[in-house]
TITORGU-199187 format. One record per atom (N, C-alpha, C): residue in three letters; atom name; z, y, x. Coordinates in steps of 0.2 Angstrom, whole numbers, plus 5000, padded with zeros to 4 digits. Example, Ala and Ser with C-alpha at 12.3 -4.5 7.8 and 13.67 -1.06 7.14 Angstrom:
BEGIN
<node rest="Ala" atom="N" z="5039" y="4972" x="5066"/>
<node rest="Ala" atom="CA" z="5039" y="4978" x="5062"/>
<node rest="Ala" atom="C" z="5039" y="4984" x="5066"/>
<node rest="Ser" atom="N" z="5035" y="4989" x="5064"/>
<node rest="Ser" atom="CA" z="5036" y="4995" x="5068"/>
<node rest="Ser" atom="C" z="5039" y="5000" x="5064"/>
This chain:
BEGIN
<node rest="Met" atom="N" z="5000" y="4994" x="5004"/>
<node rest="Met" atom="CA" z="5000" y="5000" x="5000"/>
<node rest="Met" atom="C" z="5000" y="5006" x="5005"/>
<node rest="Asp" atom="N" z="4995" y="5011" x="5003"/>
<node rest="Asp" atom="CA" z="4995" y="5016" x="5008"/>
<node rest="Asp" atom="C" z="5000" y="5022" x="5005"/>
<node rest="Arg" atom="N" z="5000" y="5027" x="5009"/>
<node rest="Arg" atom="CA" z="5005" y="5032" x="5008"/>
<node rest="Arg" atom="C" z="5004" y="5036" x="5001"/>
<node rest="Trp" atom="N" z="4998" y="5037" x="5000"/>
<node rest="Trp" atom="CA" z="4996" y="5041" x="4993"/>
<node rest="Trp" atom="C" z="4998" y="5037" x="4987"/>
<node rest="Ser" atom="N" z="4997" y="5030" x="4987"/>
<node rest="Ser" atom="CA" z="4999" y="5026" x="4982"/>
<node rest="Ser" atom="C" z="5006" y="5026" x="4981"/>
<node rest="Arg" atom="N" z="5010" y="5025" x="4986"/>
<node rest="Arg" atom="CA" z="5017" y="5026" x="4986"/>
<node rest="Arg" atom="C" z="5020" y="5032" x="4983"/>
<node rest="Trp" atom="N" z="5017" y="5038" x="4985"/>
<node rest="Trp" atom="CA" z="5019" y="5044" x="4983"/>
<node rest="Trp" atom="C" z="5017" y="5045" x="4975"/>
<node rest="Lys" atom="N" z="5011" y="5043" x="4973"/>
<node rest="Lys" atom="CA" z="5009" y="5043" x="4966"/>
<node rest="Lys" atom="C" z="5014" y="5039" x="4962"/>
<node rest="Arg" atom="N" z="5016" y="5033" x="4964"/>
<node rest="Arg" atom="CA" z="5020" y="5029" x="4960"/>
<node rest="Arg" atom="C" z="5027" y="5032" x="4959"/>
<node rest="Phe" atom="N" z="5029" y="5036" x="4965"/>
<node rest="Phe" atom="CA" z="5036" y="5039" x="4965"/>
<node rest="Phe" atom="C" z="5036" y="5045" x="4960"/>
<node rest="Arg" atom="N" z="5030" y="5048" x="4960"/>
<node rest="Arg" atom="CA" z="5030" y="5055" x="4956"/>
<node rest="Arg" atom="C" z="5027" y="5053" x="4948"/>
<node rest="Asp" atom="N" z="5026" y="5047" x="4947"/>
<node rest="Asp" atom="CA" z="5024" y="5045" x="4940"/>
<node rest="Asp" atom="C" z="5029" y="5047" x="4935"/>
<node rest="Asp" atom="N" z="5027" y="5051" x="4929"/>
<node rest="Asp" atom="CA" z="5032" y="5053" x="4924"/>
<node rest="Asp" atom="C" z="5032" y="5048" x="4918"/>
<node rest="Glu" atom="N" z="5028" y="5043" x="4918"/>
<node rest="Glu" atom="CA" z="5028" y="5038" x="4913"/>
<node rest="Glu" atom="C" z="5035" y="5036" x="4911"/>
<node rest="Gly" atom="N" z="5037" y="5036" x="4905"/>
<node rest="Gly" atom="CA" z="5043" y="5034" x="4903"/>
<node rest="Gly" atom="C" z="5048" y="5040" x="4902"/>
<node rest="Met" atom="N" z="5046" y="5046" x="4905"/>
<node rest="Met" atom="CA" z="5051" y="5051" x="4905"/>
<node rest="Met" atom="C" z="5053" y="5054" x="4897"/>
<node rest="Ala" atom="N" z="5048" y="5054" x="4893"/>
<node rest="Ala" atom="CA" z="5049" y="5056" x="4886"/>
<node rest="Ala" atom="C" z="5054" y="5051" x="4883"/>
<node rest="Thr" atom="N" z="5053" y="5045" x="4884"/>
<node rest="Thr" atom="CA" z="5058" y="5040" x="4881"/>
<node rest="Thr" atom="C" z="5065" y="5041" x="4883"/>
<node rest="Thr" atom="N" z="5066" y="5043" x="4890"/>
<node rest="Thr" atom="CA" z="5072" y="5044" x="4892"/>
<node rest="Thr" atom="C" z="5075" y="5051" x="4889"/>
<node rest="Glu" atom="N" z="5071" y="5056" x="4889"/>
<node rest="Glu" atom="CA" z="5073" y="5062" x="4886"/>
<node rest="Glu" atom="C" z="5075" y="5061" x="4879"/>
<node rest="Tyr" atom="N" z="5071" y="5057" x="4875"/>
<node rest="Tyr" atom="CA" z="5073" y="5056" x="4868"/>
<node rest="Tyr" atom="C" z="5080" y="5052" x="4867"/>
<node rest="Ala" atom="N" z="5081" y="5048" x="4872"/>
<node rest="Ala" atom="CA" z="5087" y="5044" x="4872"/>
<node rest="Ala" atom="C" z="5093" y="5048" x="4873"/>
<node rest="Leu" atom="N" z="5092" y="5053" x="4878"/>
<node rest="Leu" atom="CA" z="5098" y="5057" x="4880"/>
<node rest="Leu" atom="C" z="5099" y="5062" x="4874"/>
<node rest="Val" atom="N" z="5094" y="5065" x="4871"/>
<node rest="Val" atom="CA" z="5095" y="5069" x="4866"/>
<node rest="Val" atom="C" z="5099" y="5066" x="4860"/>
<node rest="Thr" atom="N" z="5097" y="5060" x="4859"/>
<node rest="Thr" atom="CA" z="5100" y="5056" x="4853"/>
<node rest="Thr" atom="C" z="5107" y="5055" x="4854"/>
<node rest="Val" atom="N" z="5109" y="5053" x="4861"/>
<node rest="Val" atom="CA" z="5116" y="5052" x="4862"/>
<node rest="Val" atom="C" z="5120" y="5058" x="4862"/>
<node rest="Ala" atom="N" z="5117" y="5064" x="4864"/>
<node rest="Ala" atom="CA" z="5120" y="5070" x="4864"/>
<node rest="Ala" atom="C" z="5121" y="5072" x="4856"/>
<node rest="Ala" atom="N" z="5116" y="5071" x="4852"/>
<node rest="Ala" atom="CA" z="5117" y="5073" x="4845"/>
<node rest="Ala" atom="C" z="5123" y="5068" x="4842"/>
<node rest="Ala" atom="N" z="5123" y="5062" x="4843"/>
<node rest="Ala" atom="CA" z="5128" y="5058" x="4841"/>
<node rest="Ala" atom="C" z="5135" y="5060" x="4843"/>
<node rest="Ala" atom="N" z="5136" y="5062" x="4849"/>
<node rest="Ala" atom="CA" z="5142" y="5064" x="4852"/>
<node rest="Ala" atom="C" z="5144" y="5071" x="4848"/>
<node rest="Phe" atom="N" z="5139" y="5075" x="4847"/>
<node rest="Phe" atom="CA" z="5141" y="5081" x="4844"/>
<node rest="Phe" atom="C" z="5143" y="5080" x="4836"/>
<node rest="Ala" atom="N" z="5139" y="5075" x="4833"/>
<node rest="Ala" atom="CA" z="5141" y="5074" x="4826"/>
<node rest="Ala" atom="C" z="5148" y="5071" x="4826"/>
<node rest="Gly" atom="N" z="5150" y="5067" x="4831"/>
<node rest="Gly" atom="CA" z="5157" y="5064" x="4831"/>
<node rest="Gly" atom="C" z="5162" y="5069" x="4832"/>
<node rest="Leu" atom="N" z="5160" y="5074" x="4836"/>
<node rest="Leu" atom="CA" z="5165" y="5080" x="4837"/>
<node rest="Leu" atom="C" z="5166" y="5084" x="4831"/>
<node rest="Leu" atom="N" z="5161" y="5085" x="4828"/>
<node rest="Leu" atom="CA" z="5161" y="5089" x="4821"/>
<node rest="Leu" atom="C" z="5165" y="5085" x="4816"/>
<node rest="Ile" atom="N" z="5164" y="5078" x="4816"/>
<node rest="Ile" atom="CA" z="5168" y="5074" x="4811"/>
<node rest="Ile" atom="C" z="5176" y="5075" x="4813"/>
<node rest="Ala" atom="N" z="5177" y="5074" x="4819"/>
<node rest="Ala" atom="CA" z="5184" y="5075" x="4821"/>
<node rest="Ala" atom="C" z="5187" y="5081" x="4819"/>
<node rest="Ile" atom="N" z="5183" y="5087" x="4820"/>
<node rest="Ile" atom="CA" z="5186" y="5093" x="4819"/>
<node rest="Ile" atom="C" z="5187" y="5094" x="4811"/>
<node rest="Ile" atom="N" z="5182" y="5092" x="4807"/>
<node rest="Ile" atom="CA" z="5182" y="5093" x="4800"/>
<node rest="Ile" atom="C" z="5188" y="5089" x="4797"/>
<node rest="Lys" atom="N" z="5190" y="5083" x="4800"/>
<node rest="Lys" atom="CA" z="5195" y="5079" x="4798"/>
<node rest="Lys" atom="C" z="5202" y="5082" x="4799"/>
<node rest="Ser" atom="N" z="5203" y="5087" x="4803"/>
<node rest="Ser" atom="CA" z="5209" y="5090" x="4805"/>
<node rest="Ser" atom="C" z="5212" y="5094" x="4799"/>
<node rest="Glu" atom="N" z="5218" y="5094" x="4798"/>
<node rest="Glu" atom="CA" z="5221" y="5097" x="4792"/>
<node rest="Glu" atom="C" z="5220" y="5104" x="4792"/>
<node rest="Glu" atom="N" z="5221" y="5107" x="4798"/>
<node rest="Glu" atom="CA" z="5220" y="5115" x="4799"/>
<node rest="Glu" atom="C" z="5213" y="5117" x="4796"/>
<node rest="Val" atom="N" z="5208" y="5113" x="4799"/>
<node rest="Val" atom="CA" z="5201" y="5115" x="4797"/>
<node rest="Val" atom="C" z="5200" y="5114" x="4789"/>
<node rest="Arg" atom="N" z="5202" y="5108" x="4787"/>
<node rest="Arg" atom="CA" z="5202" y="5106" x="4780"/>
<node rest="Arg" atom="C" z="5205" y="5112" x="4775"/>
<node rest="Gly" atom="N" z="5211" y="5114" x="4777"/>
<node rest="Gly" atom="CA" z="5214" y="5119" x="4774"/>
<node rest="Gly" atom="C" z="5211" y="5126" x="4774"/>
<node rest="Met" atom="N" z="5208" y="5127" x="4779"/>
<node rest="Met" atom="CA" z="5204" y="5134" x="4780"/>
<node rest="Met" atom="C" z="5198" y="5133" x="4776"/>
<node rest="Leu" atom="N" z="5194" y="5128" x="4776"/>
<node rest="Leu" atom="CA" z="5188" y="5127" x="4772"/>
<node rest="Leu" atom="C" z="5190" y="5127" x="4764"/>
<node rest="Leu" atom="N" z="5196" y="5124" x="4762"/>
<node rest="Leu" atom="CA" z="5198" y="5124" x="4755"/>
<node rest="Leu" atom="C" z="5200" y="5131" x="4753"/>
<node rest="Gly" atom="N" z="5203" y="5135" x="4758"/>
<node rest="Gly" atom="CA" z="5204" y="5142" x="4756"/>
<node rest="Gly" atom="C" z="5198" y="5146" x="4755"/>
<node rest="Val" atom="N" z="5193" y="5145" x="4759"/>
<node rest="Val" atom="CA" z="5187" y="5149" x="4759"/>
<node rest="Val" atom="C" z="5184" y="5147" x="4752"/>
<node rest="Ile" atom="N" z="5183" y="5141" x="4750"/>
<node rest="Ile" atom="CA" z="5180" y="5139" x="4744"/>
<node rest="Ile" atom="C" z="5184" y="5142" x="4738"/>
<node rest="Arg" atom="N" z="5191" y="5142" x="4738"/>
<node rest="Arg" atom="CA" z="5195" y="5144" x="4733"/>
<node rest="Arg" atom="C" z="5194" y="5152" x="4732"/>
<node rest="Ser" atom="N" z="5194" y="5155" x="4738"/>
<node rest="Ser" atom="CA" z="5193" y="5163" x="4737"/>
<node rest="Ser" atom="C" z="5185" y="5164" x="4735"/>
<node rest="Ala" atom="N" z="5181" y="5160" x="4736"/>
<node rest="Ala" atom="CA" z="5174" y="5161" x="4734"/>
<node rest="Ala" atom="C" z="5173" y="5160" x="4726"/>
<node rest="Phe" atom="N" z="5177" y="5155" x="4724"/>
<node rest="Phe" atom="CA" z="5176" y="5154" x="4717"/>
<node rest="Phe" atom="C" z="5182" y="5157" x="4713"/>
<node rest="Gly" atom="N" z="5187" y="5160" x="4716"/>
<node rest="Gly" atom="CA" z="5193" y="5162" x="4712"/>
<node rest="Gly" atom="C" z="5193" y="5170" x="4713"/>
């Protein structure tokens, strides 16, 4: 294998899009988990309930 073939194989971007999609999916799942944990807390639940009550009351 000549030098050019090795360099071209090293610089090949094939499969990069799949890796990027996988990383974004994992990050989105982690962010969703964080949001669920925040919303489940009593402080946030009470704050949201207060906002809803003041909007309708």
